N, C-alpha and C positions, 0 to 999 in steps of 0.2 A: 320237386319241393313245393309243398302247398302251405300258404300262409293264410291264417284265419283273420276275419274282420276284427275280432277282439284284440288281436296283437297289433294290427296295422293302423287302426283308427283309435285315437284318444277318445275315451268315452265322454269326457267332460266338454271338450272343445269341438268334437266332431271333425277334427283335422287329422292329417297323417301324422303318426308318431315318428317323426323324422329322426330323432336321436336313436331310437331303436332300429329303424330301418337302415340307417347307415351301417350299423354293425352287421346286420344280415347281409347287406351288399358286400361288405368286406369278406365275410365267410364264403359267399358264392364266388367272388373273384379269386379267392385262394383255391377253390376246387378247380376252376378253369385253368389256373396257372399250372396245376399239376396234371393237366390233360383230361380232366373229366368234363363231360358235356352236360350242361345244365338246362332244364326247363323249369320255369317258375309258374305255378298256378296261384293266382292271387285273388282273394276276396277283397271286399272293401268299397267297391263302387257305390253300392246302395247306401252303405253307412256314411260315406262321404257326401253323397248327393242329397240325402234326406234333410240334413241340417241346413244345407244351403237353400233348400226349397221351403224351409219352415215346417217340415214334417217330423216333428220332434218326438211325439209320444204315440205309443200303441202300435198294433200291427198295421201294416200297409196293405191296401188293396193292390191287386196285380198291376193295374195301370199306374198307381203311385210308385210302386217298386220300379217299374220300367222307366218312369220319368226321373226318379232318383238315380237310377243306373246311368241314364244318358248324361246327367250332370256330373255324377261322380267319376265316371269312366275317364273323362278327359283330365281330371285332376290326378287320378291314380296313374295314368299313363305318363303324365308330365313328371311326376315324382320319380318314377323309375327311369325315364329318359335322362333326367338331370343327373341322377346319382351314377348311373352306369356309364353314360357317355362322357362324364367327367373323368372317367378312368379308361376312356377310349374303347368301350365295349358297345356295340350296336344292339339296341333293343328293338324287338318286333312285337307288336300287339296282335294277338289271335283271339277272336271271340267265337265260342262254340256253343251249340245247344245239344241236348240229348239226341235229337234227331240226326245230328251230324255224326254221331258214333253208332247209330242204329242203321242208318241208310248206307248200304255198301259203297255206292259211288262217292258219297260225301266223305265217308270214312277214309277211303283211299286217297281222295284229294287232300284231306286234312293231314294224313300221314305223310304224303309226298311233300307237302309244304313244310312240315316240321323237319323232315329229313334234309330238305334243301337249306333251311335256315341254319341248322346245326352244321352242315357241311360248309356254309359260308361264314361260320364262326359268329353268328348272331345269337342272342339270348332271347328265346321266345317267352313272352309274358302272356299267360292265358287266363281268361275269365269266361264265365257263362255269358252268353249274349242275351242278357235280360231284357233289352229294349225291344226285341222282336219275338222272344219265346212266349208261347201261350202256356197255360197251366199244364196242358197235356204233354208238352215236349220239353219241360224244364227238368233239370236235375233237382233243383231245390236246395242243393248244398254243393260245395266245391270239393268235398272229400271224394265223392264218387266220380266227379268230373276229373279230379286228379288221377284217380285209379284208371279211368278210361284212357287218359292221355298217356299214362305210363304203359298201358297195354298197347296203345297205338304206336308208341315210339320204341317199343321193345326195351324199356328201361330195366336196368338191373336193380334199382333201389328207388323207393318212394318214401319220402319223409313228410309226415303230416305234423306241422308245427301247430300246437293248440294251446288253449288256456289250462290244460291239464297235462300232467307229466306222463300219463299212460293209462293202462287198463288196470282196474282194481276188481277184486272178487265181489265187492259191493260198493255202494256210494260211501266214500271215506268221510264225507261230511255228516253222515247219519250213523255210520257203523264204525266205531273206533277199532274194531277187530278186522276190518277189511284188509285183505292181503294184496300187495302189489304184484302184478303178473309181469315178469321180465321177458318171457318168451312164450310164443304160441306156435306150435307146430301143426295143429289141426283145429279148425274152427268148428267146435262141437256145439250142441244146444246149450251146454253149460256155459261156454264162452259167450254165446249170444245173450244168455240171461244176465250176464254181468253188465251189459250196456244199459246206460240210463239216458235221460233226456238232457238236452243242451241247457246249461245254466248261464250262457252268455246273453247279454242284453242286445248285442248287435249282430251276432252270428246266427246261422240257421242250422248248423251241424251239431250233432251230439255224438256220444260214443256209439250209438246205433248206426249212424251214417258211416262212422269209421270202421266198424266191423263189416258193413256191406262193402266198403272200399277195399278192405283187406281180402275179402272173398275174390273180388275181381283181380287184385294185384297178384296174389299167390297162385291163382289159376293160370296166370300168364307167366309164371316163373320169376316174379319180381318180389324181392324182399320189401317189407313195409315196416316203417317205424312210426310210432306215435310218441311225441316228445313235447315237453313244455317249451314254449317259445318266448315267454315273456322276459326271460333274461337277455342281457346283452350277449352277442355272439352265440346264438343258440346252436348252430351247427358245430362249432368248436367244442361246446359243452358236451354234445353227444359223443364226439370223438375222444374226449377226455374221460368218458365213463359215467356221465350223468345218468340218473335213472330214466329209463324209457322202455317201451314195450316193442319187441320185435316180432313180426309175423314172418315165419320162415317157409318158403316154398319147397317143394320136393324136386323141382327141375329148374333148369336155366330158362331164360326167356326164349332162346333159340329152340331148345328141346320141346318146351311147352307148345310153341307155335307149330313145330313140325308134327307133334302128336295130334294137334287139332286138325291139321291138314290131312294126315293119314286116316283120321277117324271120320272124315266126311262120308256119310252113308251113301249119298247119291250124288256123285260128281255131275256137274251140269252138262258136260260133253266130253269129248275125247280128241286127242291129237296123236297122230301116227308119226313116227320118226324113222330115219334110216339108221344103218349100222354104225356110221360114224358118230351120229348124235348120241346113240346108245352108249358107245364107248366113252364119250365125253361126260355123260351123266354118271356113269360108273366110276369115273375118275374124279367126281366131285365138282364138275363144272356146270355152268348154266346151259339152258336149252336156247339155241339161237334159231332164228327163222330159217336159216339155210339148211338145217337138218330136219325140218318138218316136211312130211310128204302128204299129209292129209288132215282134215279136221271134220268132225261130225258132231251133230247135236247143236243146240242153240245155247250159246254162252256169251257173257259180257265180260268186259275187263273187271278183274277182281273175283271172278268165279273160280271154283276149284274144278279142275279137269283131270281126267286120267291121261297118262302118257303111255302109248302102246308101241311095242317093238314091231318089227316087220312081220313077225308071226302072229300078231294080234294079242299077245300076252301083255297085261298091265305090268309095267316095270317101275312106274313112278306116278306120283300124284302131285299137283302143284297149283298155285294161284297164277292164272294166266294174265298177261299184261295187255292182251288185245281181245276184242270180240271175235266171234266166229267169222263174221263178214270180213273184218280186217285181217284176221289170221289167214283166211283163204287167199287174200290178195298178196300177202308178203311171204307166204311159205315158199321155201326153196330159194329165197333171195338173200342177198347180203344185207347186214344191218345198216350199212351206209346208204342203202337204197330206200329205206323205209320212208323218210321224209318226202322224197320225190313221188313215191307210189301213193301214199296216203294223204299227202298234203299237210301233214303236221309231224313234228318230231316227237316220237314216242320213245319207249325204252329200247335199248339195243337187243335185249333178250325177250324171247317169247315167254319164258319162265325163268326168273332169276334163281340162282342156287339157294338163296336164303328162303325162297318161297316154295321149295321143292323137297319132297321126301321120297326116298326109294322104298318101294313096296317089298323088295327082296334085298335088304341091306347086306346080306352075307356075300353078295356078288361084288360089292363095291370095294375098291381099293381105299376109299376114304372112310369106310365104316370103322376100320380099326382105329383111326385117328379121332373119330368123333362118334362113338357108339350111341351116346345119349340123344344126339340130334337126329339119328337115323331111326330111333325106336318108334314103333307104332303102338297104340293103346291096346 
């Protein structure tokens, strides 16, 4: 869920629009009660901080934006903490930059943190780390940040709450004949041409940034919705059938991820396994260090590697949880011995089943149960 500055911050006072925010929190709590896991990407820090610093008019220089973010972020975090923890929900603040989703190691660390927070039943609240980001490593808008977070978390759905109700064929303020687009199944040049500039005085995103976000989301198998957020209980309105625009992917997040893994042209290295480990993979299980017999090539945690059977044939491909150096030290050993051998507690699996795709899925007993997840591009 992404919330824009224009919704969260009152344009006249420069303060949190608390009456509206309380209804959004109620919506999110309802999702959690029915078992859905929620991540909130929130704009608003700069808009909150600039008024406090007396930066009331005109575009801000980068250093002014960073100063405003530093002041506004603490106010934004306090508002969320107060509202959610009043309902016994723990809130966690996570600040990210574009570099955190482009750098492989940082991406993996951020993803692991989000997974841990969700498993511990906390609600992550994410914003761009404006106070340290330079112009070159900024997203510049939270629409694309939200899409990258959805990709990172393997989310099923991304909702962008905005000051507009969705995508039109043209600017409805200028063209009375503009058609509302309820569903997009393919992002064509015509769809891209429908996007305009942001009309918000406090936000940085426009429809163009939302189309770019949709590209990221649907490529990851994630549905994306653009909806008006200015009404009370904005999520409930979507569920009750209010106008919004849905971008529909052609695959699930799991299938899209496995297609990406299978489509890696040049794996960084290779891991050889024994017959027992091969049977485990064909049964849909993870690859444990005990079943690994060798490692070759130079690879790091998070790289894609080939998995080779005893005869040297590639039977799978996956994202490895250990570097080539660490893999060589723990191969053939039990998962319970990893911490003692390496001096730190890593994953129990060399490659987790969610990060692994069979290159010959017809041999797998799990393929019939999950054909889409086993497909290669």
